[in-house]
Each structure stands twice: as C-alpha cells, then as structure tokens.
N, C-alpha and C positions, 0 to 999 in steps of 0.2 A: 295579444295576438293568439288567435285560435290555433291549437295544436293540430297538426295533420294526422288524420286517422291512419293507423297501420292497417294495411290490407292483408287479411289472413290468407295464407297460401291455400290454394285449392288442394284439399287432401287427396281427392281422387287423382288429380294430375300428378301429384307428388308420388303417390303409390305406384302409378303407372310408369313414371320415369324410373323409379327405383327398381321396378320389376324388370324393365328392359336393360338397365345397367347391370343388374345381377345376372341376367340371362347372357349378356355379352361376355361378362367376366367368367361365367361358368364355361362357356364355349371355349374361351382362350385357355383356361386352366386345364380343361380336359382334352383340348385339341379336337373338339366336336364341331362340325359345321353348324352355323346358326340356323340355317333353314331346316336342318334335321331336328334340332331341338324344338323349334317352333311347331313343327308338325306333330311331334310327340306330345307336346304340352296341349295343343289343340285337341288331340284325341283324348287326352286325360281329362280335360275340362268337360268335353262333350259327355264322357262317361260319368263324370261326377254329377252333372246336371241330370242325367237320366236316372242315376241312383238316388238322388235327393227325394225325400218324401213328397215335396211340393214341386218336384221337377217335371220335365216333359220328355216325351219320347223323341221329340224333334227339337233340335237346338241350332243356333248359329254361333260360331266361334270365329272371330276375326282377330288375328294377331299380326301386326305389321311393324317390325322393328324400325323401318325407315321413317314412317309417319308417326310412330309410337301410338298406334291405334290399338286399343285393347277393348274389344266389344264382345259381350256374351249376352245372348238373348234366347228365350224360349219361344217357340212358335205354337200357337193354339188357335183352334177354330172358334169363331164367334157363334154362339147358339142361344136360343131362347131359354131352353131348359137344360141345365147341366146334368149330363149323364156320366161323363168320364172326365174328371178333373185333370187327368194327366194330359189329355189332348184337347180339351175344350175350355171355353171361358164364356161367361155370360156377357151380354152386350153392356150391362151396367158397369161391369168391371173393365171391359175392353176399352171403353171410351176414356178411362183414366190414363191409358197408354197411347191411344190413338183416337183423337176427337172425331175422326171421320170413319171410325169403324162401323161396319154393317154386318147384319146376320149373314152367315155363310162365308165371310171373308176370314183370312188368316191375319192375326196380329202378332207383332213381336213384343215380347215383354223383357225389357233390358234387365239384366241381373248384375249384382255385385258379387264377385267371387267370395266375399266374406259371408254371404247369405246362403252359400251352398250347404252349409251344415258341416258338423265335425266329421261325420262318416264320409261324406262326399269329398271333403278336403283331404282326408287321409288316403282315400282311394286315388285321388289325383296325384298326391305325393308319391304313392307307391308306383303308379304307372310311369310317372316322370323319372323316378329313380331307376326303374327297370329299363326305361328307354335309354337312359344315359349309359347303363351297363351294357346294353345291347350295342349302342353306338361305339363304345370303347372296344367291345369285342370285334365289331365290324371293322374298325380302323386297324386293330391289331392283326386281324386276319388278312386285310389288304397288305399290310406291311410284310407279313409272313409270305404271302403269295409272291410279292415282289422279289423275295430272296430265294424262291424255289429254283432248284437246279443251279445254285451258286455256292460259292465257298464263303463261310463267315468265320470270323475269329471269336472264339468263346473262352470263357474263364471257368475253370473247374471249381464248383462250389462245394460239392460233397461227393465222396466216394463211399458207396455202400458195399462192403465186401460180402455181406450175407446175401443180399439180393443181386449182387454183381452188376449193379447199375451205377452210372455216373451222372450227377446232376450238373448241368452247365448253365452259366449265365450268358445270354446272348442279348446284348442291348439292355433293355429294361425287363426282359422276360427270361423265363427259365425253360430249359428243355432237357429231356432225359435221353441219355445215350445208353441203349440196352447192350447187354453182353454180346448179342449177335452182331452188333455194328461196331464193336470195339476190335482193335487190332490185337490178335493173339500175342501175348507176351508183353504188351505195352503197359507200363505202370504209370497211371496218372495220379497226381497229387493235388491237394487243395491249393488254389491260387494259380495253378499252371495255365498258361495261354496255349490253346491248341486251335487248329483249323478243322472244321467239319464241313461235310457236304450236305446241303439241304435237299433231301430226296423229295419231300412233299410237305404241303401245308394242309391240315385238315381242321374242319370245324366240328368239334365234339360237344357232348353235353356239358362238359366243364369248360368250354370255350376253345379258342383256337390253339393248336399245338403244332410244333415242328417235328417232322420225322427226319432225324439227322443220322449221319453215318461217317465212320472213319475208314470203312472197308470198301465202300462203293468205288468201282473203277473210274467213275466220273470225277472223283476227288483228284486222282492223278491227272486226268485230262485237264481239269480246271487249273491245277497248279502249273502245268506246262503252258496253258494259255496266258497265265499271269506272268510267267517267267520268260517266255520266248516272244519277243516283239513280232517276229515273222508269223507266228501263229495268230496273235492278236490282230495283225493287219490283214490276215487272210492269204498271205503268200504261201505259207506252209499249212497243210491241212492234216489233222489227225483222222486217219481213215478207220482205224480199229484199235481196240485196247482190250487186253485181258489181264486179270490180276488175281493173285492170291495174297491178300493183305498181310503185311508184315514180313513177307518172304520175297516175292518177286512179281514184277509187272513187265508186260511187253507192250510196246507201242509201235504201231505201223503209221508212217508218215509219208506224205508226198508233197512235191513242190509244184506250184503253178508257174514258177519262173525257172527256166532251165539254168539260169546263172546262180540259183540259190540251192545249196545242198541241204535237203530237209533234215537229214540225220545230224549233220554238223551244226545246223542252227539250233537243234534241240539240245545237243550236248554242250555247245558253247565253247568259248576259248578255254583251253586247258581243262575242259569238263566242268567249268564253273556253274553253268546253268543246271545241268542234271544233278550235280553234286548238292546244290542247295535244296533240290526237291527230295533227294535221297535223305538228306539230313532232316527235312521236315517230316518225312515218313519213318523216321527212327532207324535208318540204315537199310530200308527195303531196296533190294537190287532192281535196277530198271534197264531193260534192253530196248534200245530204239532201233528199229529196222525200217528199211525202205519198202514202201508199198508198191505192188505191181499188179497190173490187170492180168498178167500171165500167171496162172495158178502155180506152175512149177517154180518160177522165180520167187513168188511170194512165199511159198511153203519153205523153200530153201533158206530165205532170209529169216523167216519166223523161227527156224530151228537154231539160229545163232545162239551161242558162239560155236556150235558144231559146224563142220564142213560137210556139205551134202554133195554126193557124187552124181546122183540121178533121182528124178522123180517120175514115177510111172502112174498115170491116171488109171485107176481100176474101175471106178463107177462114178457117174455124175449124179445119180439120184438114189440114196443120198451121196454127196460127193466124198469119195474116198480115194486114197493113193497109197502107193508103196514107195518108201524112200530108202535109198541105199547110202550108207555112210562108211567111211574107213573103219576097219575093225577097232583101231585104237581110240576112235571117237564115239563108239556106240554108247558108252555110259554117259558121255557128255551130251549127246543128242537126246537121250532119254531123260537125263537129269535125275536128281535125287528123288527117289520114290515116284519117278515118272513125271516130275513137275515140268521140265522143259518141254517135253512132248505134249503134255496136257495143255499148257499155256499156248503153245503153237497151234494146237487144234482149235482152241477157243478163239484165237486171234484170226485165223484164216477161215474158220467155218468148215474145215475139211477133217475127215477122219484120217489119221496118219498112222501107217504101219511102218515102223522103222526096222530095217534089216542090215546086218553087217555085210561088207563087201565079199567076205570069204564064203558065205553060205546062208542057209535059212534055219539056223539053230538045229540042224540035223533033220529038219522036216523035208519031205519031198515036195517040190514045186508042183502045184496043180496045173 
C-alpha cells in the first residue's frame, strides 16, 4: 500500500497565524487595545517599506485580525523607460505581478516582511516599541484622569529628608508628595498607608504624573462625602470649606430636607463621623457650621465657637463687616494667631473686623 504523502504546512500562513496570536497576546499582557496596536504596526511597516533601498514611496498595508489577512505591497507606475525605481517599474517587470498591466497604470507588488531588509525591520521594531510605550502612557494617563479630584489610598515608599519629599505608591504607579503639599508636623514612615487628594493629572516629557496633596481643602470635603451618607446622597450639601492643614478646618453645610440637620449629620452619633475624619487627618480640628444665605447669620456661624452679638455690614464691594463679640470671647473669636477669624473670612468670603462689646481698642469710631 502506497504511503500517504504528508502535506507540508503553508509557511506563510503559519507565520501569519503566529503573528496575530503574538499580537493578541501582547495586547492582553500590556492592556493595549488591539485596534491601536494594529494601526501602530501598519504605520511602522509602511515606514519600513519606504526606508528600504528597494522600497517605494507609496505602499499598501492591510492587517485584519478577524480574517487574519496580512498584506503588504508597494505601488509603482508602469513605464517604458525606468527613471525613478522608487516609484516606477518597467512593463516587463510589471507583468510578473499583474499579467494585465499596461503602460501608465499602477501595479501592486506584494512583499514579504522578511524582504524589507535588516535596517527596515529594525525601524519597524523601534516604531512598534515606541507605539506600545505611547499606548501604555496613554492608558496610564486615562487612568490618572479618572482619579482626578478624588481621594486615593497610597503607600509610603520612600521618605527623603534632604529633599523633603515623599514618594508614594498608588496602584502600579509612583507619585511624589512635595513638601508644600505635606501637612506641617506630620511624620510619614515607609510602608504607611495614607489618603491623598488628586489635584490634577498631567502629561509630561517623562510620561503621565499625578499632582497629589494632603493639604488641599477638597481632601476634607471628599472625606466627608465618603463618611456621611447624607452628603453622598445629595441631601446635605457642602457649600464652602476653609482649611489650614494640620491645624483647623471649617465646613459650611446646608440641608435640602428640612427634616435633616446638616451639622448633626456631619458630626454623626456621638461625634463618630467627624471623629474618624479628625483621626484620618492626624488630629486636625474641624468646625462644622450651618450655611445661610443671610450674610450676618453665616458670618456669626463661621466664627464658631465664639458667640457673636451683632454683625454690621460696612461695604459690599469688597464685602466687609464689623462683628461685635462679648469681651471675654474676643480672643476665642480671633483665635490663636488670628486663625479662627482668618478661616471664617475664607469660608464666608467676607473681610471680618472683630470688636469687643466694651469698645474699639481705645480708637474713636469714625
């Protein structure tokens, strides 16, 4: 009995199949969309064809993962006498690729990637590699943008006492917390978990980077949104916030439901909600006050814990007022080094002049 002949596998089909399998695997490993990879590779191959000594200025590159079609060809004009081998081909040579070729027509000359030459192949690899890096950076930047204006949990990797910066690990990336965005007096140690506020995401020369902060007022705002369900649901709204990181913050809140006390909701049962935020911020004091459309009421509340006897509007442009407090509460209203008055002014947007009930520090009233 005659032995059946073994059919040798089509080398070209095998190479093409392996190419698409490798492409799909690369996309999965790197998390890069297949369409993006295909476009970058098509561009790279077109560039490789152009750079090849026997190449053409014009080429066709078709890569279709669904049909596994991999087709590369040069396009040249059929001429009687060859003047420019990069763009032209003689009729004698053209009919080898297209038996119906005629003078003045354009023929396609199919190419094997292996024939591009070593220099062209290296060029293609470089562009593909660059494209993959760009795609990875693009995906990372999109991920960073999605975290913008939000709180993320980070791990302290390194503390550099000389440069006074802290390197943090956020997901699979690193970010630098500069001294200006660190809470004064807060000591961070390697391995410590902390929460930071993502101020911005930027695309720099060295790739995407996160601008993070521990001092931004919105860090406090986001912590309250996470801790207080009424804020998350939109029943209670944070109208304004002022902060001196590591020392004190003031929060003005209002309720959209008359049955919900906005201040009580933020403080929580036995102060549990606000206490957890104070702990997260390393003991930073937090005053939660009711917001009011009435400037006098809002300013009075903002100067808490001091009691305000009266608020006199002096000017509306810029808005400024004169506040009278009991003599024994003057220092409380002003606060240590003027902090309470300063935070109240930031919270309300008003310039506040605090006076004791008994007089005007010996000055004559204008």
